[in-house]
N, C-alpha and C positions, 0 to 999 in steps of 0.2 A: 419339708420341714419335719414332719412327724417321723418319717423313717430315719432321718439324720439324728433327731433327738434320741430315738430308740437305740440306734447303734452306739450312741455316746452314753447310754445308761441314764437317760433323762426322759421326762414326760411333761406334757402341759399341766398346768395347775387349775384348770377349770373342769368341772364335771362334764364329761362327754365321752362319746365313742369315736375314737380317732382312727383313720385309715391311712396307709402309706401314700395314698394319692392326695393327701391333704384335705380330705373332706371330713366333716364331723357331724354327728347327730347329738342332740341334747340328751342328757341322762338325768332322770329324776330319781334320786336315791336318798331316802331318809333313814339314816343309820342311828339307832338308839345308842345312848352313851353306856359306858361300862356299868354304871350304877342305876341306870334307867330300869323301871319295872319290866320293860320289854326285852332286856338283854337275854340272849339265848333264843331269840325268836327269828322268824324269817325276815329278811331284809327286802323292803319294797323296792322294785326296780322297774322303771318305765323308760322306754326309748321315745324321744320326741322328734322334733323337726331339725332340719339342718341349721348349722351356724358357720360363721366365718372363722376358720381355724387360725389364720394369721392374726386376726384381730384378737382372738381369745388369748393367744400366746403373748401378744404385745401387752394386753391389758392385765393378765393374771400371772404371767411369768412361767417359769419352769421349775422342776425339782428333780432331784436324783431318784432313780428307781432303786428300791431296796427289795430284792427278790427273795421270797421265802420258799417258793417251790417252782419246779418245772416238772410236768407230768405228761407222759404220752397219752394221746387220745385213744380210746378203745378201738377205733376203726383203723388206726395206723396212719391217719391222714395228717397228723401234726402233733402239736403240743399245746398245753395250757400252762401259762405262767401266772403267778400271783404274788402279791406282796403289798408294799406300801411306800410311804414317803412322808415328808413333812415332819410334823411334831407328833406323829403317831395317830392322827385322825384320818389320814389319806390312805385309801386302798386302791389297788389297781389289779386288773385282770387283763391278760393278753392272750390272743390266739395266734399261734405261730404255725407256719406250714411245716411239711416234713423236713425241710432243710433249715428250720428255725428262723425263717424270714417272717417279719411281722405281717399279719393279716389285719388285725385291729388291736387297739389297746383301749380299755375302758378305765377312765379315771373317776374316782368317786371321793369327794372331799370329806364326807362324813361317814364313810363306811368302816373305817379302821382297816388295817392291813389284813389281807387274806393269807392264811397260813397253811391251808390244805384243801385238797379236792378229792372227791371220789366220784365215780361215774355210775349212772344207771342208764344203760344204753348210751344214747348221745346227749343225755342230760348231765350237766356238770353240777354237782352239789358242792358248793364252795363254803368254807367256814372261815370267819374272821377271828381275830385274836380274843374276842369276847364270847365266842361260841355262837354268834349269829350266823344264820345260813342264808345263802343266796343260791337259787336254782336257776340255771340258764339252759335253754334248749339250744344246743349248738347246731341243730339242724334247721333252725329258723333262718329265713333269708337275711335278716339283719346281722346275725351272728355266725353265719356259715362261712 
């Protein structure tokens, strides 16, 4: 389901880290609003336990992916893609392999769209449209 959605330019609408084998891990992301005193600050990001992807899609639905960037990883192993969806509150990040096949997509309902990335080694420093930053270690087992 996840890979089919991705190929169709769509993503699930529940916070989660989705893999093409239809497994998912909960994501806990608290994104401050545009006028929140914390705008421009780091975005908290925690990976939780597994959940049923089919049930999440049935309960929460899907949305179109609006891509803002695709950037090659510094080690040449693939790509990072980022953007958003919904009414402007949803952000997504995806890691693609060298042939641009999906490795995972992270959907975050309150993060806002991600508009750019820069790399510090294998750490991706991602920025949303409010200037909030999210730093991901792409060498970690959950994100590799």
